[in-house]
C-alpha positions in Angstrom: 21.9 -42.1 -99.7 18.8 -44.0 -99.1 16.5 -44.5 -102.0 13.0 -43.2 -101.9 10.3 -45.7 -102.1 7.6 -45.0 -104.8 4.4 -46.9 -105.8 3.5 -46.4 -109.4 -0.2 -46.6 -109.7 -1.8 -47.2 -113.1 0.1 -50.3 -114.4 -0.2 -51.9 -116.9 -0.8 -48.6 -118.6 1.9 -47.4 -120.9 2.6 -44.0 -119.0 2.9 -45.8 -115.8 5.4 -48.3 -117.5 7.5 -45.3 -118.9 7.7 -43.9 -115.3 8.8 -47.2 -113.9 11.7 -47.5 -116.4 12.8 -43.9 -115.8 12.7 -44.3 -112.1 14.6 -47.6 -111.8 17.2 -46.1 -114.4 17.7 -42.9 -112.1 18.8 -45.0 -109.3 17.4 -42.8 -106.6 14.2 -44.6 -106.2 13.0 -48.0 -104.8 9.9 -49.5 -106.7 7.2 -50.7 -104.3 6.1 -53.8 -106.3 2.6 -53.2 -106.1 0.4 -51.0 -108.3 -3.3 -49.9 -108.0 -5.2 -50.8 -111.2 -8.6 -51.1 -112.6 -11.1 -53.7 -111.7 -11.4 -54.8 -115.3 -7.9 -55.6 -115.8 -7.4 -59.4 -115.6 -3.6 -59.7 -115.1 -2.3 -60.2 -111.7 1.1 -59.3 -112.2 2.8 -56.9 -114.6 6.5 -56.7 -115.6 6.9 -53.0 -116.6 10.7 -53.0 -117.1 13.5 -55.9 -117.1 13.9 -57.2 -113.7 10.7 -55.3 -112.3 7.7 -57.5 -111.1 4.6 -55.7 -109.6 1.6 -57.2 -108.2 -1.6 -55.4 -109.5 -4.0 -54.3 -106.9 -7.6 -54.0 -107.9 -10.1 -51.8 -106.1 -12.0 -54.5 -104.5 -8.9 -55.7 -102.3 -7.0 -52.5 -102.2 -8.2 -51.4 -98.6 -7.0 -54.8 -97.3 -3.7 -55.0 -99.3 -2.5 -51.6 -98.4 -2.1 -52.6 -94.8 0.3 -55.3 -95.9 1.9 -52.9 -98.2 2.4 -50.0 -95.4 3.9 -52.7 -93.1 6.7 -53.5 -95.4 7.0 -49.8 -96.8 6.2 -47.6 -93.8 6.7 -44.5 -95.8 6.4 -44.2 -99.7 5.0 -41.7 -102.2 2.1 -42.9 -104.6 2.4 -41.6 -108.1 -0.8 -42.1 -109.8 -1.2 -42.5 -113.5 -4.6 -44.3 -113.4 -7.5 -43.8 -115.7 -9.2 -40.3 -115.2 -12.5 -42.1 -114.0 -10.6 -43.4 -111.0 -9.3 -39.9 -110.0 -11.8 -39.1 -107.3 -11.9 -42.5 -105.8 -8.2 -43.0 -105.6 -7.6 -39.5 -104.1 -10.2 -40.4 -101.3 -8.2 -43.7 -100.8 -4.8 -41.9 -100.6 -6.4 -39.3 -98.2 -8.1 -42.2 -96.0 -4.9 -44.1 -95.7 -2.6 -41.2 -95.1 -0.6 -41.9 -98.3 1.4 -39.0 -99.8 0.4 -38.9 -103.5 1.0 -37.1 -106.8 -1.6 -37.4 -109.8 
C-alpha cells in the first residue's frame, strides 16, 4: 500500500510536532519535508521527530516555494496547525493553489 503524503503546517509549534511524530509512527504516511510557518519564526529548519528534517516556509516565500513542493509531491494533504491569526490567509493560500487541507 502506498503511503499518503502529508504536509504538517505550523512547525515548530508543539501540536504540529506531536502530529508529525504520530504520523511517522503510524507508518501509513509520508511526511512532506516542508511546513508553512509564521513570518516571525527565525529558524529555517525544524527537526520535529527523530529522523525528520523539515524546511520552514515563511509567508513571504510560500507562493514561490509551493510550486517546487507540488512538482516533487503532485498530491498531498495539508494539515494546518498554524496560529489562529493565520487561518484566513492560509485557507486562501490552500484554495488558490488547489491544495486539499484540514484545519
